[in-house]
N, C-alpha and C positions, 0 to 999 in steps of 0.2 A: 440715495436721497440727495437733492441738489445742494442743500445746506452743508452736508458732510463733505461733498466734493470741493466746495469753495473753501471750507475750513482747513482741509488737509493740504491745499495747494498754496495758500497764502501764509505769509509771515506777518504777525501783528505785533504792535508795540504800544505802550501807554504808560503814563505815570500812575503808579499804584497807590501813592500817598496823596493826600489832599493838595490841591493847587495852592500856590502862594509861598510865602517865605517860611522857612523852618530849618531846624538843625540838619535834618536828613530828608532826602527825597529818594524814592525807589522807582526805577524804570524797569519794566518787564518787556521781554522779547520772547515770542513763542512761534515756532514753525520751522519749516525745512531749511531756511536760510541762516539759522542761528550759528551753525558751524562756520559759515563764511563771514558773518557780521562780527563774530567774537574776535578773531585775530586782527580784523581791520580796525576795530576800535581800541583793542587792548594791546595790540602788538605781539600777541602770543596766544596760544591755546591754553585752556585751563583744564586741570584735573577735575573729574566729576565730583561734585558736592564738597569741594574744598574752598573755603573763603580765602580770597587773595586780594591784598591791597596793592593797587597799581594805578597808573595814570589812564585817563580816557582821552584818546586822540581824535582830532578832526582829520579831514582828507589831506591836509598839508603837513600832518605830523605835529601840529601845535596841540599842546595839552589843553583840553576843555575843562577838565576837573580831575580830581583824584578821589578814589573811594574803594569800596569793597565790591568785588565781582564774584558771582556764583554761577556755575554751569550745571544744569540738571539734564542729562541725556534721556531721551525717551526709552522706555515708557515710564521711567521712574521720576516723574515730575508731576506737578499739579495738573497740567493740561494733558499729560500723556504724550506730549511732543518734546523735542529739544527746546529747552528754556534757558534763557540768560537773564540774570537779575543783576542790575547795577545800582549800588547804593552810594549816592554821592551827596553833595551839599544841597540843601533845600532852598535854592534861589530860583526865581522864575526864569531868569535869563540863562543861567547855566543849564537848567533842565531843558529849556527850549532848544539850546544849541545841541545838546546830547540827542534829543529826539529828532532834530533835523538831520543829524549825522546818520542815525539809524534808518530814517526814511530814505535818505539818499542811497543807501545800500540795498534797497529793494523791499523793505517792510512797508506796511501801511498802518495808519492809526486804527486801533481797536475800537469796536463799537461797545456801548455799555453792556457789561456782563459777558463779553465774548470769550474771555479766558475761562470763566466758569462753564460757559456753553460748550467749549471744546473739551473740558474735563468730563462733562456729561456724555457728549457724543463719543468720546474715546473710552468710555466705560470706567472712568476713575471714580465716579459717584453716580447715584441715580438722581432723578429730578427733585424728589423731596429733599435730598441732602443738599443739592445745589441751591434750592430756595432757602434752606436754613442758613446759608452763608449770608444772604441779604438780610434775613431776619436777625442774625447775630449782630451785624453791623448797625442795624437800625433799632436795636433793642432799647425800649424806654424804661426798663426796670431790671433789677437783678434776676428776678424769677424768669422773665422773658429771655434774658441772655442764657440762663442755665438750660431752659427748655430748648432754645435754638441749638445749643451745643449738643444736647441729647439727640436731636433730629439729625444734626450734622454727622454724628457718630453712627447713625443708622438705626436708632431704636424704633422710630415710627415706621420706617421702611420694613423692618423685620416683622412687625405686626401685620402690615399690609400684605407682605409676601406670604406669611403664614395663612392668612385668610384666603388669599388668591389660590394657594396650593390646595386648600380644602375644597374650594369651589371647583377647581379643575379636576380633582380626583372624582368628585361626585358626578361631574359632567361626563367623565369617561365611563362610569358605571351605567349611567342612564343611556348613553349612546350605544353601549355594548348590548344592553337589554333590548334596544330598538332593533339593532342590526342582527342580533341572534335570538329573536323572540321564539323561534321554534326549538331552541336548545335549552338545557337546564342551567341557565345563568340569569334568570329573571330575579335580579337582586331587589327589585321594587316590591315583590310580594312579601319579602321578609321584613319590610318596614325599616330596614337599617338606614336607607337614604332619608326617609322622612325624619327619623331621629337625628341624623347628622345635620340635616337642613335646619332643624330647630336649634341645635347647638350653634350653627353658623349665625343664625339670626340673633341669638343671645350675644355672641361675640361682636357682631356688627353694632348692636345697641350699645354695648359697653365702650367700644372704641370711638363711637360717635359722641358719647357723653364725655369721654376723656379729651377728644379733639375739640369739642365745643368749649370746654373749660380752658384749654390752651389757646383757643382763638380769642377768647376774652382777654387773656393775659397779653396776647400779641396786639390786638386792635383796640382793646379797652372797651369801656361802657360809656354810652352817652346818656346823661341824666338831665332832664329838663325840669326846671323849677317853675311851677305855674300856680295860679290862685288869684283871688280878688286883690285889688289894690290895698296896700298898707297892712298885709298880713305878715310881712317880714321876709319876703323873698330875697331882697337885696342883702339883708342882714345874714340870711342863711348862706348866700353865695360868699360873702366876705368871711364868714366863720369857717366854711369848708376850705376855702382857698388860703386862709391865713393872711389875706391882703385886703386893703381897702379898695376894692375894685369898683364897687357900686356906691353911688350917692344914697345915703339913708336919711330920709326926712319924714316928718309926720304928714306931709302933703301927699294926698293920693295921686297916683299917676306919675311919680317922679321918674320911674324907668319907662322909657318909651322905645328903646331899641333892644337888641339882643346883646347880652354881655356873656362872654365865654372865658373859661379858664381850664387848664389841664392840671390835674392833681394826681397824686398817688395815694391810694388807701391800701396799706400793706402790699405794696408793689403791683396793685391792680391799677392800670391807667384809667382814669375817669375824666371825661370831659363834662364839666358842670356848666349849664346854660341858664342864665337868668332871663326872664321875659317880662314883657309889659303885663300889668294887671288886667285880668279878664273882666270887662264890664261894658255896658252900652255907653258909647261916647259919641259926641258930635264933633270932637276935635279930630281933624284930618290926620295930624301927625300921630296921635294916640291910636287911631284906627289902623294906621299902617303898622304900628308896633304890635297891636293885637293880631293882625294878619300874620306877621312874622312869627309870633309866638305859636300860632297853630301850625305854621309850616315846620317849625323846629320839632313840634310834638309828633308830627307824622314820621319823622326820621329817628325818633328817640328809642333807646332800649329800655328806658325807665322813666316814669313820671314821678316827680316829687310834688305832690299836691298839698299846698299849704292852706291852713285855715287857722283862725284864732281859737285857742283852747276854751275861751268863754262862749264859743258858738255851740251850744248844746243842741240846737235844732238840726245840725247836719247829721244825716243818717249813715254816711259812709257807703251808701249804695251807688253803684256806677250807673244805675238806670237813669238818674236825673242829670248825669254829667254828659258833656259833649262826646260824641261817638269816638273821636280820636283818642280821648282819654280812656274811655271804657275798654278800648281794644288793646291797651298797653298794661304791662306790669306796673303797679302803682304802690307807692308808699304814701299814705296819708299822714301828714305831719301836723299835729296839734301844737302850734307854736305859742309862745308867751305864757308858759306855765308859771313863770316868775310873778305874773300878775294874779293868777288864780290860786297860788299856794299849793299846787299839786306836785307830786313826785314824778320824775321821768319814768315812763313805762313804754313797753313794746308789746303789741298784740298781733297775732297772725289771724287774717281773715281770708281763708281759702289760699289763693296764691299771692294775695296782697297783704300789706302790713299797716298797722297804725302805730305811730311813734309820737309820744308826747314829750316835748322838749322846750328849751328856751334858747333861741339863737343869741339873745343878748347876754345871758349868763353862761352860756355853753353847757348848761346842765342837760344831759341826755344826748349830747352829740356823739358820744362813743356808741350808744345804742343805735343811732342812725347809721354810723359807719359800719358797724357789725351787720346791720340789716342789708346794706348795700353789698357788703362782701358775700353774704349768704346768697343773695340773688345772683351775684356774679359767679357763684360756684367756687369760691375761694377754698383752697386746701393748703395747709402748711407743708404737706409732703408732696413732692413733684414726681415721684417715681413712676406713676402711671398716668401722667398727663402729657399730651403731645401738642406742640405749638403749630396748630393747623391753620391753613388758609381757607378762604371761602371756597375755592375750587376743590379742596380736599373734602370739605364737608358736603359739597354737592355730589361728588363722586361716591362718597360713602352712602349718602341717601339714595342715590340711583341704584347702587348695588343692593341695598336693603329692599328696595321696591321690587327688583327682579327676582331676588331670592324668595321673597314673600309670594310673588306670583307663581314661581316654580312650585313652592310648597302647596299652594292652592290647587294647581293642576294635578299634582300627584295624589293629593288626598281625594280628589274626585275620581281617581282611577282612570283618567283619560288624558288625551293630548300630551303624550310623552314627548313628541317632537317639539311642542311649544315649551315644555319644561326644560328640555335641553337647550333651546334657544335662549330662554331666560337666564340660564346659568352662563351661557356664552357672553351675554350682555353684562351680567354681573362681573364676570372676569375682566371684560374690557374696561368697565368703570373703575375697578380697583387698579388695573394696569395704568390708567391715566395718572394716578397719584405719583407713582414712582417713575413714570416715563417708559414703561414697558410697551405701552401703546400710546403714541403721542403724535399729534398733527404738527406740521411745521409752523402753522400760524400760532398755535399755543406756545411753542418754544419762543417765538418772537416776542409775544406778549410778556412772558415770564422774564426772559433775560434782559429785555430792554429797560426793566425797572432797576437793574443793578447799577453799581457805580462803574464808571470808566476805569479800567485797570484791574477790575475784578471779574 
């Protein structure tokens, strides 16, 4: 593969710590020239995996900096190649001088994620583990960080490999039955394969559920607050965010633009979006605000539909609501119970909920937060949740589709060749998750989102 040839011939370097001033800066070097670069900069060779404090020299023998140097010979390094790590003072000028010295000795600047890409290509980790590095760095909550570490340690990959092995073994049986149909190895007649396929589908359904919950913890949930003017949308935004973000007045139509805030509800990242009140208006500015409200609703995971608790004529039926709302998971919020004298309550209606609360007094806000957590699939225990990405969910769904098609073919007692092909496609879909089967363009998309130096 062309990418692998380039990676094994080049030596790369980059600052692994954030740019700017700081107490310490770490510069990494990886590739075949490390053993030549090491004595040129340090004046000596280093013992493997021994931290050594010494000067860093330029081409004239002048000291650039002093710090700690570590040498990791291949294959026992992060990238699987000879790797040198220089830990010096965190000044932009001194780091720049050190990098220029390394570049003058034949290295080149690393692309974003190129160290992790080499670790993947050299078999130090699979693709799901490599992605977990970026997820760990960008974690927005404690739970997301813990789940990213579980993926980095290979928990998610183990489950995917286990499923992939089951599919492969089944594919072997079916292809054997096709190739040797005249002999007594027709496993299909015994029904064992259909039974095993059913178990695989159950396993796929479970891992998809666990991955979807992890995906919510990773990417968060987008909740859009909608409703008529003056029902308390801005008050609810302020209450959920704990900040005075929106102007609250008795004048209808105060909010004319989209207001957003990112919050955490028990470590679940939630983006709360306040929108303009929905009503017929001749005001050009208000019309634009309403248009933006509908645009936000199309991209929402959850609609928070507000109305006043005194509005007893509202039927909570989505039939009378705009289609964009009807097609989304919705929490109907009966606000201002402080004016009606009601108690805070929650009621489930199919997949939707009705919560009665007061944004002004905050009575019932915990009920709303618990309701959002339930919809997000919150679990206090993380043992069986995986921090999945969209591409992982897509691959799992593809695998489920092909296994289902295989089961249908076999139950019909025909088209064994097509059944075997469906299992092959299911195996390929699962292999894309860990990188067992990966296209170069996919690798480029994944690793380009990483930090430089990682």
